C-alpha positions as CSV (number, residue, x, y, z in Angstrom):
1,X,50.5,-17.7,-93.6
2,X,51.7,-20.5,-90.9
3,X,54.4,-23.1,-92.2
4,X,54.6,-26.2,-90.3
5,X,58.4,-27.6,-90.5
6,X,58.8,-31.2,-90.5
7,X,61.6,-30.8,-88.1
8,X,62.3,-31.7,-84.1
9,X,61.8,-29.1,-81.3
10,X,64.8,-27.2,-82.6
11,X,67.1,-25.4,-80.3
12,X,64.2,-23.5,-79.0
13,X,64.9,-26.0,-75.6
14,X,68.1,-25.9,-73.9
15,X,67.7,-28.9,-72.4
16,X,70.1,-31.6,-73.6
17,X,68.3,-34.7,-73.1
18,X,65.0,-32.9,-75.1
19,X,67.4,-31.9,-78.2
20,X,69.0,-35.4,-78.8
21,X,65.3,-37.1,-78.2
22,X,63.8,-34.6,-80.5
23,X,66.3,-36.1,-83.2
24,X,64.8,-39.9,-83.1
25,X,62.4,-39.2,-86.0
26,X,65.5,-38.4,-88.1
27,X,67.1,-41.6,-87.6
28,X,67.1,-43.7,-90.9
29,X,70.1,-45.8,-91.1
30,X,70.5,-49.1,-89.0
31,X,67.1,-48.3,-87.1
32,X,67.1,-52.0,-86.2
33,X,70.2,-51.4,-83.8
34,X,69.3,-47.8,-82.5
35,X,65.2,-47.8,-82.5
36,X,63.8,-51.5,-81.8
37,X,65.5,-51.6,-78.1
38,X,62.8,-48.9,-77.2
39,X,64.9,-46.8,-75.4
40,X,64.9,-43.4,-76.2
41,X,68.0,-41.8,-77.9
42,X,69.1,-40.3,-74.5
43,X,69.0,-43.3,-72.5
44,X,70.9,-45.3,-75.6
45,X,73.6,-43.0,-75.5
46,X,74.0,-43.2,-71.8
47,X,74.0,-47.2,-72.3
48,X,76.7,-47.1,-74.5
49,X,78.6,-44.4,-72.2
50,X,78.0,-46.9,-69.3
51,X,79.1,-50.0,-71.5
52,X,82.6,-48.5,-72.5
53,X,83.7,-46.6,-69.8
54,X,83.9,-46.8,-65.9
55,X,81.4,-44.5,-64.5
56,X,78.4,-44.2,-62.4
57,X,75.1,-43.4,-64.6
58,X,74.7,-39.7,-63.0
59,X,78.3,-38.7,-64.5
60,X,77.2,-40.8,-67.9
61,X,74.4,-38.2,-67.8
62,X,76.7,-34.8,-66.9
63,X,79.0,-36.0,-69.7
64,X,76.5,-36.4,-72.5
65,X,74.5,-33.5,-71.5
66,X,77.6,-31.1,-71.9
67,X,78.5,-33.0,-74.8
68,X,74.7,-32.3,-76.5
69,X,75.5,-28.3,-75.4
70,X,78.7,-28.2,-77.0
71,X,77.7,-30.1,-79.8
72,X,74.5,-27.6,-80.8
73,X,76.9,-24.8,-79.7
74,X,79.4,-25.8,-82.5
75,X,76.2,-26.1,-85.1
76,X,74.8,-22.9,-84.3
77,X,77.7,-20.9,-83.7
78,X,80.2,-22.2,-86.7
79,X,82.1,-19.0,-86.5
80,X,83.1,-19.1,-82.9
81,X,86.2,-21.6,-82.1
82,X,85.0,-24.2,-79.7
83,X,86.8,-26.9,-77.8
84,X,86.4,-29.7,-74.8
85,X,88.4,-31.3,-72.5
86,X,88.8,-34.8,-72.1
87,X,86.1,-35.0,-69.8
88,X,83.3,-33.8,-72.1
89,X,84.9,-35.0,-75.3
90,X,84.1,-38.6,-74.2
91,X,80.3,-37.9,-74.6
92,X,81.3,-35.9,-77.9
93,X,83.2,-39.3,-79.3
94,X,79.6,-41.3,-78.0
95,X,77.6,-39.2,-80.3
96,X,80.0,-39.5,-83.2
97,X,80.7,-43.3,-82.8
98,X,77.0,-43.8,-83.0
99,X,76.7,-42.7,-86.3
100,X,73.3,-43.6,-86.9
101,X,72.3,-41.0,-83.9
102,X,75.3,-38.7,-85.4
103,X,73.9,-38.4,-88.9
104,X,70.3,-37.9,-87.3
105,X,71.6,-35.1,-85.3
106,X,73.4,-33.7,-88.0
107,X,70.2,-33.7,-90.2
108,X,68.1,-32.3,-87.4
109,X,70.3,-29.5,-86.3
110,X,72.9,-29.0,-89.2
111,X,70.2,-28.9,-92.2
112,X,71.5,-32.1,-93.2
113,X,75.2,-31.4,-93.9
114,X,77.7,-33.9,-91.9
115,X,79.3,-32.0,-88.7
116,X,83.1,-33.2,-89.1
117,X,85.6,-34.2,-86.3
118,X,88.8,-33.1,-87.3
119,X,90.7,-33.2,-84.3
120,X,94.3,-31.3,-83.3
121,X,97.0,-34.1,-82.4
122,X,98.3,-31.4,-80.0
123,X,96.2,-30.3,-77.3
124,X,96.0,-26.4,-76.7
125,X,96.5,-25.4,-73.3
126,X,95.1,-21.4,-73.5
127,X,91.9,-22.0,-72.0
128,X,89.6,-22.9,-74.5
129,X,87.9,-24.9,-73.0
130,X,87.1,-22.5,-69.9
131,X,85.7,-19.9,-72.5
132,X,83.8,-22.7,-74.2
133,X,81.9,-23.3,-71.2
134,X,81.5,-19.3,-70.7
135,X,79.9,-19.0,-74.3
136,X,77.9,-22.1,-73.8
137,X,76.2,-20.1,-70.7
138,X,75.7,-17.3,-73.0
139,X,73.7,-18.6,-75.3
140,X,71.2,-20.3,-72.7
141,X,72.9,-23.7,-71.5
142,X,73.2,-24.6,-68.0
143,X,77.2,-25.8,-68.1
144,X,78.3,-28.4,-65.4
145,X,81.1,-26.1,-64.3
146,X,83.1,-28.8,-62.4
147,X,83.2,-30.9,-65.9
148,X,84.7,-27.9,-67.9
149,X,87.0,-26.7,-65.0
150,X,88.3,-30.2,-64.5
151,X,90.0,-29.4,-67.9
152,X,90.0,-26.0,-68.0
153,X,93.4,-25.1,-69.8
154,X,93.9,-28.5,-71.5
155,X,91.7,-28.6,-74.2
156,X,91.0,-30.9,-77.2
157,X,89.8,-28.6,-80.0
158,X,88.6,-29.6,-83.7
159,X,90.1,-27.7,-86.8
160,X,87.5,-25.0,-87.2
161,X,89.0,-24.4,-90.8
162,X,87.6,-27.5,-92.0
163,X,84.4,-27.2,-93.7
164,X,81.7,-28.0,-90.9
165,X,84.2,-29.0,-88.4
166,X,83.7,-28.7,-84.6
């Protein structure tokens, strides 16, 4: 028997743009703000990054792509302690701050459970950022080496002891 699930493409794809755009049917809150502009979710998050940060579109896409990879990696592997540096964290924060999109992402990929963001105050300087890039690569993502190397030993990890936190 074949069962069809009402879910996005799942994590079969490793393209961060596809992964983010696939959550659009799961956006249920503030849809007028989020969906009425006619943009894909990817383009929306890029536009918000460009609105709030001084960077060119290419850099915004690199940052957002790696933030999506990191988020999906954290969702798929909650048992693995992962962390990002300051640069990729800009993209992670963008996803979290656009709460209707974050909720949809959690609905689509985390079985509806909210993925908390519980950062430590003190940064870690033990290379977790570089290990995170290696881990994301090992699960099939094409990480941007340069973005991860920039903050390679200066990481801002979340508390992995908080239930369902990244």
